[in-house]
C-alpha positions in Angstrom: -37.7 79.2 -50.4 -36.6 79.7 -54.0 -38.1 83.2 -53.7 -35.9 83.9 -50.7 -32.8 82.8 -52.5 -33.6 85.0 -55.5 -34.3 88.0 -53.3 -30.9 87.5 -51.5 -28.8 87.3 -54.6 -30.5 90.3 -56.2 -29.1 92.3 -53.4 -25.6 91.6 -54.8 -26.2 94.1 -57.5 -26.5 96.8 -54.9 -23.4 98.7 -53.8 -22.1 96.8 -50.8 -20.3 97.9 -47.7 -18.0 96.3 -45.1 -19.2 93.0 -43.9 -18.3 90.1 -41.6 -19.7 86.9 -40.1 -21.4 86.4 -36.8 -20.3 85.1 -33.4 -21.7 81.6 -32.9 -24.7 81.3 -30.6 -23.7 80.1 -27.1 -20.1 81.1 -27.4 -17.9 82.4 -24.6 -18.2 85.9 -26.1 -22.0 86.1 -25.5 -22.0 86.5 -21.8 -18.9 88.7 -21.8 -20.6 91.2 -24.1 -23.8 91.3 -22.0 -21.7 91.8 -18.9 -19.8 94.7 -20.5 -23.1 96.4 -21.5 -24.4 96.1 -18.0 -21.3 97.4 -16.4 -21.2 100.3 -18.8 -24.6 101.3 -17.6 -25.6 102.1 -21.2 -27.3 100.1 -23.9 -25.2 99.3 -26.9 -26.2 101.2 -30.0 -28.0 99.3 -32.7 -25.0 99.8 -35.1 -22.9 98.0 -32.4 -24.9 95.0 -31.3 -28.3 94.2 -29.8 -28.5 91.6 -27.1 -32.2 90.8 -27.8 -31.7 89.8 -31.4 -28.6 87.8 -31.0 -26.8 88.4 -34.3 -23.5 89.8 -33.2 -21.3 90.7 -36.2 -17.5 90.3 -35.6 -16.5 93.7 -37.1 -19.1 95.5 -34.9 -17.9 93.7 -31.8 -14.3 94.4 -32.5 -15.1 98.1 -33.0 -17.2 98.1 -29.7 -14.4 96.5 -27.7 -11.6 98.5 -29.2 -13.4 101.8 -28.3 -15.0 100.6 -25.0 -15.0 103.4 -22.5 -13.6 101.9 -19.3 -14.2 105.1 -17.2 -16.7 104.5 -14.5 -17.1 100.7 -15.3 -14.9 99.5 -12.4 -13.4 96.7 -14.5 -11.4 94.0 -12.8 -8.1 92.5 -14.1 -10.2 89.6 -15.3 -12.5 91.9 -17.2 -9.4 93.3 -19.0 -8.5 89.7 -19.8 -11.9 89.1 -21.3 -11.6 92.3 -23.3 -8.4 90.9 -24.8 -10.2 87.6 -25.5 -12.9 89.5 -27.5 -10.2 91.3 -29.4 -8.4 88.1 -30.2 -11.5 86.3 -31.1 -12.3 88.9 -33.7 -8.7 89.6 -34.7 -9.5 90.3 -38.4 -11.2 93.5 -37.5 -9.5 94.6 -34.2 -6.9 97.3 -34.0 -5.3 95.6 -31.0 -1.9 93.8 -31.3 -2.9 91.4 -28.5 -4.4 88.8 -30.9 -1.0 87.9 -32.2 0.5 84.6 -31.0 3.9 84.5 -29.3 4.6 81.4 -31.3 3.8 80.3 -34.8 4.2 76.7 -35.9 5.0 76.5 -39.7 2.5 79.2 -40.4 -0.2 77.8 -38.1 -1.5 79.7 -35.1 -0.1 83.1 -36.1 -3.0 84.5 -34.1 -4.5 83.1 -30.9 -8.0 82.5 -32.5 -7.0 80.9 -35.8 -5.4 77.5 -36.5 -4.8 78.8 -40.0 -5.6 82.1 -41.6 -4.7 84.3 -44.5 -5.4 88.0 -44.7 -4.8 90.6 -47.3 -6.6 93.8 -48.5 -9.5 92.1 -50.3 -9.7 88.7 -48.8 -9.6 87.0 -45.4 -10.0 83.3 -44.6 -9.9 81.6 -41.2 -9.9 77.8 -40.7 -10.3 76.2 -37.3 -10.9 72.6 -36.1 -14.1 72.1 -34.0 -13.9 69.2 -31.5 -16.1 68.0 -28.6 -15.0 64.9 -26.8 -17.0 63.9 -23.7 -17.2 60.9 -21.5 -19.6 60.5 -18.6 -21.5 58.2 -16.4 -25.3 58.1 -15.9 -26.5 56.5 -12.7 -30.0 55.9 -14.0 -28.7 54.0 -17.0 -25.9 52.5 -15.0 -23.5 52.9 -17.9 -21.1 55.4 -19.6 -22.2 58.0 -22.0 -20.2 59.9 -24.6 -20.0 62.5 -27.3 -17.5 62.2 -30.1 -17.7 65.2 -32.4 -15.1 66.2 -35.0 -15.3 68.8 -37.7 -14.1 72.0 -39.2 -15.1 75.7 -39.2 -14.3 78.1 -42.0 -15.1 81.8 -42.2 -13.9 84.8 -44.1 -14.6 87.9 -46.2 -14.3 88.8 -49.9 -13.5 92.4 -50.8 -14.9 93.6 -47.4 -18.3 93.2 -49.1 -19.3 89.6 -48.7 -18.9 87.4 -45.6 -19.0 83.6 -45.6 -19.2 81.0 -42.9 -19.5 77.2 -42.8 -19.1 74.4 -40.3 -19.4 70.6 -40.7 -19.0 68.0 -38.0 -19.8 64.3 -37.6 -21.0 63.2 -34.2 -21.5 59.9 -32.4 -23.7 60.2 -29.3 -24.2 57.8 -26.5 -27.0 59.7 -24.8 -27.9 60.4 -21.2 -31.1 58.9 -19.8 -33.3 62.0 -20.4 -31.8 62.7 -23.9 -32.6 59.0 -24.8 -36.2 59.5 -23.5 -36.5 62.6 -25.7 -35.2 60.6 -28.6 -37.6 57.7 -27.9 -40.6 60.1 -27.7 -39.7 62.5 -30.6 -37.5 60.3 -32.8 -35.0 63.1 -32.8 -32.0 64.5 -30.9 -32.4 68.1 -29.8 -30.7 70.3 -32.3 -30.2 67.6 -34.9 -32.1 66.2 -37.9 -31.7 62.8 -39.6 -30.1 60.2 -37.3 -28.6 56.7 -37.7 -28.8 54.0 -35.1 -27.9 50.3 -35.1 -31.0 48.7 -36.7 -30.9 45.7 -34.4 -31.0 47.7 -31.1 -34.3 48.4 -29.4 -32.3 50.7 -27.2 -29.6 52.1 -29.4 -26.0 51.8 -28.2 -25.2 55.0 -30.0 -26.8 57.6 -32.3 -24.9 58.9 -35.3 -25.6 62.1 -37.3 -23.9 64.9 -39.2 -24.4 68.5 -38.6 -23.7 71.4 -40.9 -24.3 75.2 -40.9 -23.4 77.8 -43.4 -24.3 81.2 -44.7 -23.3 84.3 -46.6 -23.6 87.8 -45.4 -24.1 91.0 -47.5 -24.5 94.6 -46.6 -26.5 96.7 -49.3 -25.9 99.9 -47.4 -24.7 101.2 -44.0 -28.1 100.4 -42.3 -29.0 96.9 -43.6 -27.2 93.6 -43.4 -28.4 90.4 -44.8 -27.7 86.8 -43.9 -28.8 83.8 -46.0 -28.0 80.2 -45.1 -28.6 77.2 -43.0 -28.5 77.6 -39.2 -30.5 78.8 -36.2 -31.4 82.1 -34.5 -32.2 83.3 -31.0 -34.4 86.3 -30.1 -34.8 87.2 -26.5 -33.0 88.6 -23.4 -33.4 85.5 -21.2 -31.9 82.1 -20.8 -35.1 80.9 -22.3 -37.3 82.6 -24.9 -40.9 82.4 -26.1 -40.0 84.0 -29.4 -37.4 82.0 -31.3 -34.6 79.8 -29.9 -31.8 77.5 -31.2 -33.2 74.4 -29.5 -34.4 72.9 -32.7 -32.3 71.6 -35.7 -30.7 74.0 -38.1 -32.8 75.1 -41.0 -32.8 77.4 -44.1 -33.5 81.1 -43.4 -33.0 84.6 -44.7 -32.5 87.3 -42.1 -32.5 91.0 -42.7 -31.3 93.3 -39.9 -31.9 97.0 -40.2 -30.0 99.3 -37.8 -30.9 102.9 -37.9 -31.1 105.7 -35.3 -32.1 103.9 -32.0 -33.9 101.1 -33.8 -32.9 97.5 -34.5 -35.4 95.8 -36.9 -35.1 92.1 -37.6 -36.9 90.1 -40.3 -36.4 86.3 -40.6 -38.1 84.1 -43.2 -37.5 80.4 -42.6 -38.3 76.9 -43.6 -39.0 74.2 -41.1 -39.2 70.4 -41.6 -41.7 67.7 -40.5 -40.3 64.6 -39.0 -40.0 61.6 -41.3 -39.1 58.0 -40.5 -35.5 57.5 -41.6 -36.3 54.0 -42.9 -38.6 55.5 -45.5 -35.8 57.3 -47.3 -37.9 60.2 -48.3 -37.7 64.0 -48.0 -39.6 65.5 -45.1 -42.5 67.8 -45.8 -41.9 71.5 -45.2 -43.6 74.3 -43.5 -42.6 77.8 -43.0 -42.4 80.9 -40.8 -42.0 84.6 -41.1 -40.8 86.6 -38.1 -40.4 90.3 -37.3 -38.8 91.8 -34.2 -38.5 95.5 -33.8 -36.9 97.2 -30.8 -35.8 100.7 -29.8 -33.6 102.2 -27.2 -36.1 104.6 -25.7 -33.4 105.9 -23.4 -29.8 105.0 -22.8 -31.0 102.4 -20.3 -34.4 101.2 -21.5 -35.1 99.1 -24.6 -38.6 97.9 -25.6 -39.5 95.6 -28.5 -42.4 94.1 -30.4 -42.5 90.6 -32.0 -44.6 88.8 -34.4 -44.3 85.4 -36.2 -46.6 83.4 -38.4 -46.1 79.6 -39.1 -47.9 78.1 -42.1 -47.9 75.2 -44.5 -48.7 75.3 -48.3 -47.3 71.9 -49.5 -50.4 69.8 -48.8 -54.1 70.6 -49.3 -53.4 73.8 -51.3 -53.5 74.5 -55.0 -50.6 76.9 -54.6 -47.6 75.3 -52.7 -44.4 76.7 -51.3 -43.7 79.9 -49.5 -46.7 82.3 -49.3 -45.5 85.6 -51.0 -47.8 87.6 -48.7 -45.5 87.0 -45.8 -42.4 88.4 -47.6 -43.5 91.9 -46.9 -41.0 93.1 -44.2 -43.1 95.9 -42.8 -46.6 94.6 -42.5 -48.7 93.3 -39.6 -49.2 89.5 -40.2 -52.6 89.0 -38.5 -54.7 91.0 -41.0 -52.9 89.2 -43.8 -53.8 85.8 -42.2 -57.4 86.8 -41.7 -57.7 88.2 -45.2 -56.5 84.9 -46.6 -59.1 83.0 -44.6 -56.1 80.8 -43.8 -55.4 78.3 -40.9 -52.0 79.9 -40.3 -50.8 80.4 -36.7 -49.8 84.0 -35.6 -47.9 84.7 -32.4 -47.5 88.3 -31.0 -45.2 89.5 -28.2 -43.6 92.4 -26.5 -40.4 92.6 -24.5 -38.2 95.0 -22.5 -34.8 95.3 -20.8 -33.7 98.0 -18.4 -30.2 98.7 -17.1 -29.6 100.3 -13.7 -26.8 100.8 -11.2 -24.1 99.6 -13.5 -24.9 96.1 -12.0 -28.4 95.1 -13.1 -30.4 94.3 -16.1 -34.2 93.7 -15.7 -35.9 92.0 -18.6 -39.1 90.4 -19.6 -41.4 89.0 -22.4 -45.2 88.7 -22.8 -46.5 86.5 -25.7 -50.0 85.7 -26.9 -51.1 83.3 -29.7 -54.9 83.6 -29.1 -57.3 85.2 -26.7 -60.8 86.7 -26.3 -60.9 89.7 -24.0 -64.3 88.7 -22.6 -63.1 85.2 -21.8 -59.9 86.6 -20.4 -61.6 89.1 -18.1 -64.1 86.4 -16.9 -61.1 84.3 -15.6 -63.0 81.1 -16.5 -60.0 79.1 -17.8 -61.1 79.1 -21.4 -58.7 76.9 -23.4 -58.3 79.6 -26.1 -56.7 82.1 -23.8 -53.1 81.3 -24.8 -50.3 83.4 -23.4 -46.8 83.1 -21.9 -44.7 85.5 -19.8 -41.1 85.9 -18.7 -39.5 88.0 -16.0 -35.8 88.0 -15.1 -32.9 89.9 -13.7 -29.1 89.8 -14.2 -26.8 91.0 -11.5 -23.1 91.4 -12.2 -20.3 91.6 -9.6 -23.0 90.4 -7.2 -22.6 91.4 -3.5 -19.5 93.4 -4.5 -17.6 90.2 -5.5 -15.7 90.8 -8.7 -16.8 88.6 -11.6 -19.6 86.9 -9.7 -22.7 87.1 -11.8 -26.2 86.0 -10.9 -29.3 85.5 -13.1 -32.8 84.7 -11.9 -35.7 84.0 -14.3 -39.3 83.0 -14.2 -41.2 81.6 -17.2 -44.9 80.8 -17.3 -46.9 79.3 -20.3 -50.6 78.6 -20.4 -51.9 75.3 -21.8 -52.1 75.1 -25.6 -49.8 78.0 -26.1 -48.6 77.8 -29.7 -51.1 75.1 -30.5 -53.4 75.2 -33.5 -56.4 73.2 -34.8 -54.1 72.5 -37.8 -51.1 70.3 -36.9 -49.4 71.4 -40.2 -48.8 74.8 -38.7 -47.1 73.7 -35.5 -44.2 75.9 -34.3 -42.1 72.8 -34.4 -39.0 71.9 -36.5 -38.3 68.2 -36.9 -40.3 67.3 -33.7 -38.4 70.0 -31.8 -39.9 73.1 -30.4 -38.9 76.4 -32.0 -39.1 78.4 -28.8 -39.1 76.9 -25.3 -38.0 73.3 -24.9 -40.9 72.5 -22.5 -43.5 73.6 -25.0 -46.4 74.9 -22.9 -48.5 74.3 -19.8 -45.8 75.0 -17.2 -44.2 77.1 -14.5 -40.4 77.4 -14.6 -37.9 79.0 -12.3 -34.2 79.3 -13.2 -31.2 80.4 -11.3 -27.7 80.8 -12.8 -24.5 81.7 -11.0 -21.3 82.4 -12.8 -17.9 83.0 -11.1 -14.6 83.6 -12.8 -11.9 83.7 -10.0 -9.0 83.8 -12.4 -8.4 84.5 -16.1 -8.8 81.0 -17.3 -10.9 79.2 -14.6 -14.7 79.7 -14.4 -17.6 78.1 -12.5 -21.2 77.9 -13.6 -24.0 76.6 -11.5 -27.5 76.2 -13.0 -30.7 75.4 -11.1 -34.0 74.7 -13.0 -37.2 73.9 -11.2 -40.4 73.4 -13.3 -43.9 72.3 -12.7 -45.8 71.1 -15.8 -48.8 69.0 -16.8 -48.0 65.8 -18.7 -50.3 63.9 -21.1 -51.1 60.2 -20.9 -53.4 57.8 -22.7 -53.6 60.0 -25.8 -54.9 62.9 -23.8 -54.1 66.5 -24.7 -53.8 68.8 -21.7 -51.8 71.4 -23.6 -48.1 70.6 -23.1 -47.3 69.1 -26.5 -47.6 71.9 -29.0 -47.4 69.5 -32.0 -50.9 68.1 -31.2 -53.8 69.7 -33.1 -56.9 70.2 -31.2 -60.7 70.4 -31.8 -63.4 71.2 -29.4 -64.5 67.5 -29.5 -61.0 66.3 -28.6 -60.1 68.7 -25.7 -60.6 67.3 -22.2 -62.4 70.5 -21.3 -63.2 73.9 -22.8 -63.3 75.8 -19.5 -61.5 75.4 -16.2 -58.1 75.0 -17.8 -55.2 75.8 -15.5 -51.4 75.9 -15.8 -49.8 72.5 -15.1 -53.1 70.7 -15.6 -53.0 67.0 -16.6 -50.5 64.7 -14.9 -48.8 67.1 -12.6 -45.0 66.6 -12.8 -42.1 68.5 -11.2 -38.6 68.8 -12.7 -35.6 69.6 -10.6 -32.3 70.0 -12.5 -29.1 71.3 -10.9 -25.6 71.2 -12.3 -22.1 72.6 -11.6 -19.7 73.2 -14.4 -16.0 73.9 -13.9 -14.1 75.1 -17.0 -10.4 75.7 -17.6 -9.3 77.6 -20.8 -6.0 76.0 -21.8 -5.6 78.2 -24.8 -7.9 80.5 -26.7 -11.2 78.6 -27.2 -9.7 75.3 -25.9 -11.5 74.2 -22.8 -11.5 71.3 -20.3 -14.8 71.0 -18.5 -15.9 68.9 -15.5 -19.6 68.8 -14.8 -21.9 67.2 -12.3 -25.7 67.1 -13.0 -28.5 66.1 -10.8 -31.9 65.6 -12.5 -35.1 64.4 -10.8 -38.8 64.3 -11.9 -41.7 63.5 -9.5 -45.1 62.8 -10.9 -48.6 61.8 -10.0 -48.0 58.7 -12.2 -45.0 56.7 -11.2 -44.0 56.0 -14.8 -42.8 59.6 -15.0 -40.6 59.4 -11.9 -36.9 59.6 -12.6 -33.7 60.3 -10.7 -30.3 60.7 -12.4 -26.8 61.8 -11.4 -24.6 62.5 -14.4 -20.9 63.1 -14.1 -18.8 64.0 -17.2 -15.5 65.4 -18.4 -15.2 67.2 -21.7 -12.5 68.5 -24.0 -13.9 71.1 -26.5 -12.1 73.2 -29.0 -14.0 76.1 -30.8 -17.2 74.4 -29.5 -19.9 76.0 -27.3 -21.1 74.2 -24.1 -23.3 71.2 -24.9 -26.2 71.4 -22.6 -29.4 69.3 -22.2 -31.4 71.7 -20.0 -34.9 70.1 -20.2 
């Protein structure tokens, strides 16, 4: 990754343009921006934002909201409140006067979205606390659970040319039953890296870890912006994605986003980590990925995109270690490179679309392949090497004519062994956590989400997830766990493979979340979760009711949707 760092800082010598940081993934702003785009009936231009490659820059969002054309959008009073929220959240770049606070306390909270900030011609800095305090009860564990997370967020700009962002928080987790099972099986907490537990506990009373993210942003010219740092990314239009998600732990990456004409072109070069036993006190081995996603607004309502990623490892078994320079080329097709190197690297290809219609709807989808043979595919014989996944979904805002009632339906399907390679070193996995879909592969999944905002500060969110997948047992490999390497001698069967093969298991997960925004980005949440798994083997059967209350400040929802 030293090459990536050098490449980033070389760009400083180029003439730089206006720059800002990005809206955090999962923030309140994300859904509001997608909702505005749908209600406008027109796709946002690449120079504004792109909802597929979720890197929303604050100055672009402020410009979009300040100039949003409300004519024909039939905005409600609550929509206008949310427009004001977006202006306040990006106050450094907004022309609106609404972000100013009515009260200021000894220089604190001069604006709604900043605990402390300073702004002048060539320098801006914003400092906010980040807090998540949750207490709940898990009926399966028959005990209380909790999250105690405290930290700080800092962002700013230097000379309107460089942006910077960093967060740090320390967290103590008493997990729910299914999060504990994930920890037991993967020795990791979703989204986290190294963890500490009481050494004397076979079932830990708590899990402690620290989490940090940080990056700098640069803009060499009006068309390209660069981001270099430690964090996560999400590429996709759905609740899930088969491309790249933020399910796994933060990691080092360089992202280049090119916005020209109707095209948004994203390159990400990243470093992933293998899991290592914390008791060994050693650095984890590294492996890497290179990702390209290009999409274009073919019309004002239709956007289509192409995706490719390659995951590889050069730290073990190779004379030349580190990042493979071949994959630094931002405009090349990776598959011929992989073949030309006679390498064991894993390449994944995909295509996606989204289509707006009726000022109410967005239809979207993905199709991804990691390997196939046309002859075997056409013969429909269940050959293990035909690896693909598909997604189809729809978003419906102001559903049934009810203002601020939004519905999303989504279907995801993944063949057995999707993402899997004969070389375990190239797994699309970061610290035992999948880089794309949390369920890995070998499943059907159906998702329904209902959002309703009856008043400015109160909102309801209901989520229903139903999945059918094939589990593994007794060291078998039926294709769900994408970390397991395969060989023709270790597969249960070469032909006759079907989706959800193995130990058939169903997952039903339903939750209702009620949120009240006390002040800007200060929320009180009350949530009820029902989670049930039924399997052909009773060991996989579970039933949980989880009730919790949460206070969060400048913190996105903490969800365990798997």
